SEGUSE-612164 format. One record per residue (C-alpha): residue in one letter; residue number from 0; x, y, z. Coordinates in pm, whole numbers, m for minus. Layout:
code: A pos: NUM east: X north: Y up: Z
...
END
This chain:
code: X pos: 0 east: m2829 north: 5001 up: m2050
code: X pos: 1 east: m2613 north: 4846 up: m1851
code: X pos: 2 east: m2287 north: 4708 up: m1875
code: X pos: 3 east: m2431 north: 4407 up: m1672
code: X pos: 4 east: m2709 north: 4290 up: m1887
code: X pos: 5 east: m2718 north: 3958 up: m2034
code: X pos: 6 east: m2641 north: 3983 up: m2436
code: X pos: 7 east: m2979 north: 3896 up: m2487
code: X pos: 8 east: m3081 north: 4169 up: m2332
code: X pos: 9 east: m2838 north: 4396 up: m2424
code: X pos: 10 east: m3002 north: 4266 up: m2783
code: X pos: 11 east: m3352 north: 4337 up: m2652
code: X pos: 12 east: m3264 north: 4716 up: m2524
code: X pos: 13 east: m3089 north: 4744 up: m2882
code: X pos: 14 east: m3364 north: 4583 up: m3114
code: X pos: 15 east: m3603 north: 4823 up: m2994
code: X pos: 16 east: m3415 north: 5131 up: m2992
code: X pos: 17 east: m3344 north: 5037 up: m3306
code: X pos: 18 east: m3706 north: 5041 up: m3457
code: X pos: 19 east: m3736 north: 5405 up: m3237
code: X pos: 20 east: m3516 north: 5496 up: m3538
code: X pos: 21 east: m3699 north: 5322 up: m3774
code: X pos: 22 east: m3984 north: 5510 up: m3705
code: X pos: 23 east: m3855 north: 5886 up: m3609
code: X pos: 24 east: m3752 north: 5866 up: m3946
code: X pos: 25 east: m4086 north: 5700 up: m4139
code: X pos: 26 east: m3812 north: 5393 up: m4233
code: X pos: 27 east: m3989 north: 5152 up: m4439
code: X pos: 28 east: m3745 north: 4881 up: m4521
code: X pos: 29 east: m3957 north: 4571 up: m4668
code: X pos: 30 east: m3842 north: 4403 up: m4381
code: X pos: 31 east: m3696 north: 4543 up: m4107
code: X pos: 32 east: m3596 north: 4297 up: m3865
code: X pos: 33 east: m3283 north: 4169 up: m4037
code: X pos: 34 east: m3136 north: 4470 up: m4043
code: X pos: 35 east: m3161 north: 4515 up: m3728
code: X pos: 36 east: m3072 north: 4173 up: m3610
code: X pos: 37 east: m2735 north: 4267 up: m3830
code: X pos: 38 east: m2633 north: 4591 up: m3675
code: X pos: 39 east: m2723 north: 4418 up: m3316
code: X pos: 40 east: m2525 north: 4183 up: m3373
code: X pos: 41 east: m2209 north: 4377 up: m3586
code: X pos: 42 east: m2248 north: 4611 up: m3242
code: X pos: 43 east: m2205 north: 4409 up: m3012
code: X pos: 44 east: m1902 north: 4226 up: m3154
code: X pos: 45 east: m1721 north: 4506 up: m3277
code: X pos: 46 east: m1423 north: 4423 up: m3026
code: X pos: 47 east: m1375 north: 4127 up: m3195
code: X pos: 48 east: m1261 north: 4318 up: m3566
code: X pos: 49 east: m1148 north: 4649 up: m3462
code: X pos: 50 east: m840 north: 4689 up: m3239
code: X pos: 51 east: m801 north: 4822 up: m2939
code: X pos: 52 east: m608 north: 5137 up: m3012
code: X pos: 53 east: m875 north: 5165 up: m3321
code: X pos: 54 east: m1199 north: 5109 up: m3158
code: X pos: 55 east: m1343 north: 5493 up: m3245
code: X pos: 56 east: m1690 north: 5576 up: m3271
code: X pos: 57 east: m1639 north: 5675 up: m3621
code: X pos: 58 east: m1451 north: 5285 up: m3716
code: X pos: 59 east: m1735 north: 5103 up: m3473
code: X pos: 60 east: m2002 north: 5292 up: m3783
code: X pos: 61 east: m1790 north: 5203 up: m4052
code: X pos: 62 east: m1785 north: 4840 up: m3925
code: X pos: 63 east: m2191 north: 4855 up: m3858
code: X pos: 64 east: m2226 north: 5019 up: m4250
code: X pos: 65 east: m1949 north: 4711 up: m4358
code: X pos: 66 east: m2165 north: 4468 up: m4168
code: X pos: 67 east: m2490 north: 4596 up: m4304
code: X pos: 68 east: m2314 north: 4553 up: m4670
code: X pos: 69 east: m2212 north: 4226 up: m4632
code: X pos: 70 east: m2562 north: 4132 up: m4505
code: X pos: 71 east: m2720 north: 4277 up: m4845
code: X pos: 72 east: m2523 north: 4076 up: m5044
code: X pos: 73 east: m2684 north: 4098 up: m5374
code: X pos: 74 east: m2995 north: 4300 up: m5278
code: X pos: 75 east: m2798 north: 4610 up: m5215
code: X pos: 76 east: m2831 north: 4667 up: m5591
code: X pos: 77 east: m3204 north: 4714 up: m5502
code: X pos: 78 east: m3084 north: 5015 up: m5230
code: X pos: 79 east: m3122 north: 5390 up: m5347
code: X pos: 80 east: m2753 north: 5506 up: m5337
code: X pos: 81 east: m2650 north: 5585 up: m5022
code: X pos: 82 east: m2911 north: 5483 up: m4777
code: X pos: 83 east: m2705 north: 5242 up: m4639
code: X pos: 84 east: m2459 north: 5475 up: m4553
code: X pos: 85 east: m2778 north: 5705 up: m4394
code: X pos: 86 east: m2923 north: 5365 up: m4219
code: X pos: 87 east: m2588 north: 5321 up: m4105
code: X pos: 88 east: m2481 north: 5669 up: m3987
code: X pos: 89 east: m2871 north: 5645 up: m3758
code: X pos: 90 east: m2860 north: 5335 up: m3611
code: X pos: 91 east: m2470 north: 5410 up: m3531
code: X pos: 92 east: m2551 north: 5746 up: m3331
code: X pos: 93 east: m2915 north: 5592 up: m3169
code: X pos: 94 east: m2639 north: 5279 up: m3016
code: X pos: 95 east: m2399 north: 5560 up: m2951
code: X pos: 96 east: m2620 north: 5721 up: m2769
code: X pos: 97 east: m2726 north: 5406 up: m2600
code: X pos: 98 east: m2348 north: 5303 up: m2503
code: X pos: 99 east: m2332 north: 5629 up: m2311
code: X pos: 100 east: m2577 north: 5686 up: m2127
code: X pos: 101 east: m2583 north: 5553 up: m1767
code: X pos: 102 east: m2708 north: 5272 up: m1631
code: X pos: 103 east: m2956 north: 5258 up: m1323
code: X pos: 104 east: m2726 north: 5300 up: m1100
code: X pos: 105 east: m2574 north: 5588 up: m1240
code: X pos: 106 east: m2297 north: 5497 up: m1299
code: X pos: 107 east: m2149 north: 5508 up: m1743
code: X pos: 108 east: m1998 north: 5218 up: m1899
code: X pos: 109 east: m1874 north: 5152 up: m2205
END
């Protein structure tokens, strides 16, 4: 992804990426759009919640998991134990890889 992409373009790129993870994992949640929207929003705004000295990949994935849990609210009781952690790990890995990928000009971005 290009660092110069608009927030909407970045969100669309991340949404497509997470849908690919969904298909590859044979993920069948009852409403995947909510999970994906939450993941994209949390990922693109994590710098607001994580202090500069603590912005590690692990902390970003932890923040993603926290956001997914908050979004689930009472519905979290209906999920399999560990499932949301697995989802956050898979989404986090895909999002970290996308962030690290060279952009179209051949440079790297953050």
